[in-house]
C-alpha positions in Angstrom: 105.1 -92.0 -68.0 104.5 -93.7 -64.7 101.9 -96.8 -65.4 97.9 -96.1 -63.8 98.0 -99.0 -61.2 93.8 -100.5 -61.1 91.7 -100.6 -58.1 93.1 -104.1 -56.1 97.2 -103.3 -57.2 99.0 -102.3 -53.6 102.3 -101.5 -52.7 104.3 -101.4 -49.7 107.3 -98.7 -49.4 109.9 -98.8 -46.4 111.6 -95.5 -47.0 115.2 -95.6 -45.1 117.3 -92.9 -44.2 121.3 -94.3 -44.9 122.5 -95.4 -41.1 125.4 -92.3 -39.6 128.1 -91.3 -41.6 129.9 -88.7 -39.9 133.7 -88.8 -39.4 133.7 -86.1 -36.5 130.8 -83.8 -34.8 131.5 -81.3 -36.8 128.4 -79.9 -38.5 128.7 -79.9 -42.2 127.7 -80.3 -45.7 127.7 -83.6 -47.0 125.5 -83.3 -49.8 126.7 -86.0 -52.6 130.5 -86.7 -50.7 131.2 -90.5 -50.8 131.7 -91.7 -47.6 130.9 -94.7 -46.2 129.3 -95.8 -42.7 130.8 -95.4 -39.5 130.4 -97.9 -37.0 127.5 -96.5 -35.5 125.7 -96.8 -39.0 126.7 -99.7 -39.9 125.3 -101.2 -36.1 121.9 -99.1 -36.8 121.2 -101.0 -40.3 121.7 -104.0 -38.3 118.7 -103.1 -36.5 117.3 -102.4 -39.1 117.2 -106.0 -40.8 116.5 -107.1 -37.8 113.7 -105.4 -37.5 112.8 -106.4 -40.7 113.2 -109.9 -41.2 109.8 -111.3 -41.3 109.2 -108.0 -44.8 109.2 -110.2 -47.8 111.0 -108.0 -50.2 110.6 -107.5 -53.4 112.6 -104.9 -53.9 115.2 -102.5 -53.0 116.3 -99.7 -54.5 118.7 -97.0 -52.9 120.6 -93.8 -53.5 124.2 -94.2 -56.6 126.5 -93.5 -53.0 127.9 -95.6 -50.2 126.6 -94.8 -47.4 123.2 -95.9 -49.7 124.2 -99.2 -50.8 126.3 -100.1 -47.6 122.8 -100.2 -45.9 120.5 -101.6 -48.1 122.8 -104.0 -48.1 123.1 -104.9 -44.7 119.4 -104.1 -44.5 118.8 -107.0 -46.8 120.2 -109.4 -45.6 120.7 -112.8 -47.1 117.1 -112.4 -49.9 119.0 -112.9 -52.2 117.5 -109.3 -53.9 119.7 -107.8 -55.7 120.5 -104.4 -54.9 119.3 -101.0 -56.9 121.4 -98.2 -57.6 119.7 -95.5 -58.7 122.0 -92.0 -60.0 118.5 -89.9 -59.5 118.0 -91.1 -55.6 121.5 -88.9 -54.3 121.7 -86.2 -52.5 120.8 -82.9 -53.3 125.0 -81.8 -55.1 125.6 -78.3 -52.9 128.5 -77.9 -55.0 131.5 -75.5 -53.8 129.8 -76.6 -49.7 129.9 -79.7 -50.2 132.1 -81.6 -47.5 132.6 -77.8 -46.3 131.8 -77.5 -42.0 128.8 -75.0 -42.4 131.0 -72.6 -39.9 133.2 -71.9 -42.5 130.4 -72.1 -45.1 129.5 -68.9 -43.0 132.2 -67.0 -42.7 133.1 -67.4 -46.5 129.6 -66.9 -48.0 128.0 -65.1 -45.7 125.9 -63.5 -48.2 124.5 -66.6 -50.1 124.3 -68.7 -46.5 121.7 -65.5 -45.1 120.3 -65.5 -49.1 119.7 -69.3 -48.8 118.9 -68.9 -44.9 115.8 -67.1 -46.3 114.5 -69.3 -49.0 116.4 -72.3 -48.6 113.7 -74.8 -50.8 114.1 -72.5 -53.1 118.2 -71.5 -53.1 120.7 -73.0 -55.3 124.3 -73.0 -53.9 127.3 -72.0 -56.1 127.0 -74.7 -58.7 124.5 -76.5 -56.8 121.1 -77.5 -56.5 117.7 -76.6 -55.1 115.8 -78.6 -52.6 112.9 -77.9 -55.5 115.2 -79.4 -57.9 116.4 -82.5 -56.3 112.1 -82.2 -55.8 111.6 -82.8 -59.4 114.2 -85.2 -59.9 113.5 -88.0 -57.0 109.5 -87.4 -57.5 109.4 -89.1 -61.1 111.5 -92.5 -59.6 109.8 -92.2 -56.8 106.2 -92.8 -58.8 107.9 -95.1 -61.4 108.7 -97.2 -58.4 105.2 -97.3 -56.4 103.1 -97.9 -59.9 105.0 -99.5 -61.3 106.4 -102.3 -58.1 103.3 -104.3 -56.4 103.7 -106.3 -52.3 106.8 -104.9 -50.0 109.7 -102.6 -51.6 112.6 -101.9 -49.7 114.3 -97.6 -51.0 117.2 -96.2 -49.2 118.5 -92.9 -49.9 118.7 -89.8 -47.4 117.7 -87.4 -45.1 117.2 -84.6 -48.4 115.4 -87.3 -50.3 113.3 -88.7 -48.1 112.3 -85.0 -47.1 110.9 -84.2 -50.6 108.9 -88.0 -51.2 107.7 -86.8 -48.0 106.7 -83.7 -48.6 105.0 -84.4 -51.2 102.2 -86.5 -50.3 101.7 -84.5 -47.3 100.9 -81.1 -49.9 103.2 -79.4 -47.1 104.3 -75.8 -47.8 107.8 -75.3 -48.5 108.7 -72.9 -45.6 107.0 -76.2 -43.8 109.7 -78.9 -45.3 112.4 -79.4 -42.2 110.0 -79.6 -39.9 109.7 -83.1 -41.3 112.4 -85.7 -39.3 114.5 -87.9 -40.8 117.3 -89.0 -37.8 120.1 -91.8 -39.3 118.8 -94.8 -40.1 114.8 -93.9 -39.7 112.1 -96.2 -41.2 108.8 -94.2 -43.0 106.4 -96.9 -44.8 104.2 -95.9 -47.2 101.6 -97.4 -48.8 99.7 -97.3 -52.1 95.8 -98.9 -52.7 95.3 -98.5 -55.8 95.9 -94.6 -57.4 95.9 -93.7 -53.9 99.3 -93.1 -51.3 99.3 -92.4 -48.2 101.7 -92.1 -46.0 101.5 -94.3 -42.7 104.2 -93.7 -40.4 107.3 -91.4 -41.1 110.6 -91.0 -38.1 111.0 -94.2 -36.4 114.1 -93.7 -34.9 116.3 -96.9 -34.3 116.3 -97.9 -31.3 113.9 -100.8 -29.9 111.1 -98.0 -28.3 110.5 -96.5 -31.2 110.2 -99.2 -33.0 107.6 -100.3 -29.6 105.3 -97.8 -30.3 104.5 -98.2 -33.8 104.1 -102.1 -33.4 104.5 -104.8 -35.1 100.7 -104.2 -37.7 102.8 -101.1 -38.5 106.3 -102.4 -39.3 104.3 -105.5 -41.6 100.9 -103.2 -43.6 
């Protein structure tokens, strides 16, 4: 069970999506497949390292999949912090669809593909998870980190993982789940003051213009 925080405790979560790990331009269900970052993904992580160089992180967490561990290691840089991989922060498991191109899933599993489209938050692909399942395993980990830790914390997750965290905090309906954008290498900032949590920034893209719009104050809350 999460701790009950006191009114003056403060935690700032820098929630990052891992950098780009695609190997081609085909839209695929990656899920729990385990590719490493591609050159663009490593460049995105290095950009975040520079932008967050002034943040004195107290802990670093990530999914135990390689693309998140690599991103976390680059962003954390030379701070000397231990990277803490957490298996419950893995991306959604898509079962027999993992690794397949979307057009291939539409062709091979047309009925299942249509069922998921009608209720994408609750539908489970064969041998996989729904986003509701993902939310059920991610949110307890997120709350434990937020309630037990103070100071700036780095967490590197996946698009699905980050979305369920933000979806939970923003109290959005299920059909608004994919309205929450999470591009490769993006940054979100969540602040906890006592028991209250506030989403400060969402989907700051890993490019100078986006960070300029967010402003230095937002990055060093």
